[in-house]
C-alpha positions as CSV (number, residue, x, y, z in Angstrom):
1,M,21.8,25.4,2.3
2,G,23.7,23.5,-0.4
3,Q,24.5,19.8,0.0
4,Y,27.9,18.5,-1.2
5,Y,28.5,15.0,-2.7
6,I,31.5,12.7,-2.8
7,T,31.6,9.3,-4.6
8,V,32.8,6.2,-2.6
9,L,33.6,2.8,-4.0
10,Q,34.4,-0.5,-2.2
11,D,35.9,-3.2,-4.4
12,S,35.6,-7.0,-4.0
13,E,38.7,-7.1,-1.8
14,G,37.2,-4.5,0.6
15,K,39.4,-1.6,-0.5
16,W,37.8,1.8,-0.3
17,R,38.2,4.7,-2.8
18,S,36.7,8.1,-2.2
19,L,36.7,10.6,-5.1
20,H,36.3,14.3,-4.3
21,P,34.9,16.6,-7.1
22,H,37.3,19.5,-6.1
23,H,40.2,17.3,-7.1
24,Y,38.8,17.4,-10.7
25,N,38.0,21.2,-10.6
26,N,34.3,20.7,-10.1
27,G,31.8,22.1,-7.6
28,L,30.5,19.8,-4.9
29,K,26.8,20.2,-5.3
30,L,25.1,17.4,-7.2
31,M,24.0,19.4,-10.2
32,E,27.3,21.3,-10.4
33,H,29.1,18.2,-11.7
34,S,26.5,15.6,-12.8
35,W,26.4,16.2,-16.5
36,V,27.6,14.1,-19.5
37,G,31.2,14.8,-20.4
38,N,32.2,16.0,-16.9
39,N,35.8,14.8,-16.1
40,Y,34.8,13.9,-12.5
41,C,31.9,11.7,-13.6
42,N,34.1,10.1,-16.3
43,T,36.8,9.4,-13.8
44,V,34.3,7.7,-11.4
45,V,33.2,5.4,-14.2
46,K,36.8,4.7,-15.2
47,E,37.6,3.8,-11.6
48,L,34.6,1.4,-11.4
49,E,35.7,-0.1,-14.7
50,K,39.3,-0.6,-13.4
51,V,38.4,-2.1,-10.0
52,G,35.8,-4.5,-11.3
53,P,32.6,-5.1,-9.4
54,A,32.3,-2.6,-6.6
55,F,29.7,-1.2,-4.2
56,I,29.3,2.4,-5.1
57,A,27.4,5.5,-3.9
58,H,27.5,9.2,-4.4
59,I,27.1,10.4,-0.8
60,G,25.6,13.7,0.0
61,G,26.7,15.5,3.2
62,Y,23.1,15.3,4.5
63,A,22.7,11.6,3.6
64,M,22.5,10.4,7.2
65,D,19.2,12.3,7.4
66,V,17.6,9.7,5.1
67,M,19.0,6.6,6.8
68,N,15.6,5.5,8.1
69,N,14.3,5.5,4.5
70,I,17.0,3.1,3.3
71,P,15.6,-0.5,2.6
72,G,16.8,-3.1,5.1
73,N,19.1,-5.1,2.8
74,G,22.2,-4.2,4.7
75,S,22.2,-0.7,3.2
76,K,21.9,1.1,6.6
77,S,25.2,-0.2,7.8
78,R,26.7,0.3,4.4
79,L,25.4,4.0,4.5
80,K,27.2,4.5,7.9
81,N,30.5,3.0,6.6
82,T,30.3,4.8,3.3
83,Y,29.4,8.1,4.8
84,A,32.4,7.8,7.1
85,K,34.7,7.2,4.1
86,A,33.3,10.3,2.4
87,W,32.8,12.7,5.3
88,G,34.5,11.3,8.4
89,K,37.6,12.5,10.2
90,N,39.8,9.7,8.8
91,R,38.8,10.0,5.1
92,D,41.5,9.5,2.5
93,Y,40.6,10.8,-1.0
94,Y,41.8,8.9,-4.0
95,F,42.9,10.8,-7.0
96,E,43.7,9.8,-10.5
97,N,44.4,12.4,-13.1
98,P,41.9,12.0,-16.0
99,A,43.3,11.9,-19.5
100,A,41.8,14.3,-22.1
101,E,41.0,11.4,-24.5
102,D,38.7,9.9,-21.9
103,C,35.9,12.2,-23.1
104,H,36.2,10.7,-26.6
105,R,35.8,7.1,-25.7
106,D,33.2,4.7,-27.0
107,P,30.3,4.2,-24.6
108,V,30.4,1.5,-21.9
109,Y,27.6,-0.3,-20.2
110,I,27.2,-0.1,-16.4
111,C,25.5,-3.2,-15.1
112,C,23.5,-3.9,-11.9
113,P,23.3,-7.7,-11.5
114,R,20.8,-7.6,-8.6
115,T,18.2,-5.7,-10.6
116,K,19.2,-7.1,-14.0
117,T,19.4,-3.6,-15.4
118,Y,22.0,-1.6,-17.2
119,L,22.8,1.9,-18.4
120,K,24.6,2.9,-21.5
121,Y,27.2,5.4,-20.3
122,E,28.4,8.1,-22.8
123,F,31.7,9.9,-21.9
124,S,30.7,12.8,-24.1
125,R,27.6,14.1,-26.0
126,G,28.4,17.1,-28.1
127,D,28.1,20.6,-26.7
128,D,24.6,20.3,-25.1
129,W,24.3,20.2,-21.3
130,V,22.8,16.8,-20.5
131,V,22.2,15.4,-17.0
132,N,24.4,12.4,-16.1
133,D,22.0,9.6,-15.4
134,F,24.6,7.4,-13.7
135,M,25.6,10.0,-11.0
136,L,21.9,10.5,-10.1
137,L,21.3,6.7,-10.0
138,I,24.0,6.4,-7.3
139,A,23.3,9.6,-5.4
140,V,22.1,9.4,-1.7
141,G,20.5,12.4,0.0
142,N,18.9,14.1,-3.0
143,G,16.3,16.7,-2.1
144,L,17.8,17.7,1.2
145,G,19.8,20.6,0.0
146,G,20.4,23.3,-2.6
147,G,22.0,22.2,-5.8
148,D,20.2,18.8,-5.7
149,Y,18.3,17.4,-8.7
150,R,14.8,18.6,-9.2
151,G,13.1,17.2,-12.3
152,I,11.7,14.2,-14.1
153,N,12.0,10.9,-12.3
154,E,13.3,12.6,-9.1
155,D,11.9,9.6,-7.2
156,R,14.4,7.3,-9.0
157,V,17.5,9.2,-7.8
158,G,19.6,6.8,-5.7
159,A,18.0,3.6,-7.2
160,W,21.5,2.1,-7.6
161,A,23.1,3.5,-4.5
162,F,25.0,0.8,-2.6
163,E,24.6,-1.7,-5.4
164,K,27.5,-3.8,-6.6
165,L,28.0,-2.6,-10.1
166,H,30.4,-3.4,-12.9
167,V,31.3,-1.9,-16.3
168,Q,31.6,-3.8,-19.6
169,S,32.1,-2.9,-23.2
170,E,29.0,-4.6,-24.6
171,P,25.3,-4.6,-23.5
172,P,24.6,-7.5,-21.1
173,E,22.3,-10.2,-22.3
174,G,19.1,-10.8,-20.3
175,Y,19.2,-7.3,-18.7
176,T,16.8,-4.4,-19.1
177,R,18.2,-1.1,-20.4
178,I,17.5,2.0,-18.3
179,P,16.7,4.6,-20.9
180,T,19.3,7.3,-21.6
181,G,18.0,10.7,-20.5
182,M,15.7,9.5,-17.8
183,F,16.6,12.5,-15.7
184,R,15.9,15.9,-17.1
185,E,15.5,19.1,-15.2
186,E,12.2,20.9,-15.5
């Protein structure tokens, strides 16, 4: 059966934002919306840019099934809280209408201070269908349902889930760049 995903952010002040792919006319399965140029993915990055450093994860509906595989750095309790914000009874989805020009912006750089790594995020890349590396880096629960990512570097999916990330306009000094196109379906 297919697994559905919702992105959840928690900013430095503790405020939660849950962004639902249907609000942006996208399918809920990971690979239905995780491609470069997608308005939902671009809105997630714009929201991260707007709120400043924030904990972020793209939570699959089956994510609780992998809870015992999460490292012990506080991520288990973060998974429970984040899962509740995405899928719980009292969820409240945040919506901001993306502007058409957002797909024609200059790239930004998404930074993970804990790992000293960054990713160049492109809002658009021509007409080719290209996997969105960022959405896979923050995905939790991959491999548990239909529509999940199957391909190169599958074991790296979720490497940035629950990390405190921020966006900036220039590459950060002293950080290692994660190569663009690290995820490609076979």
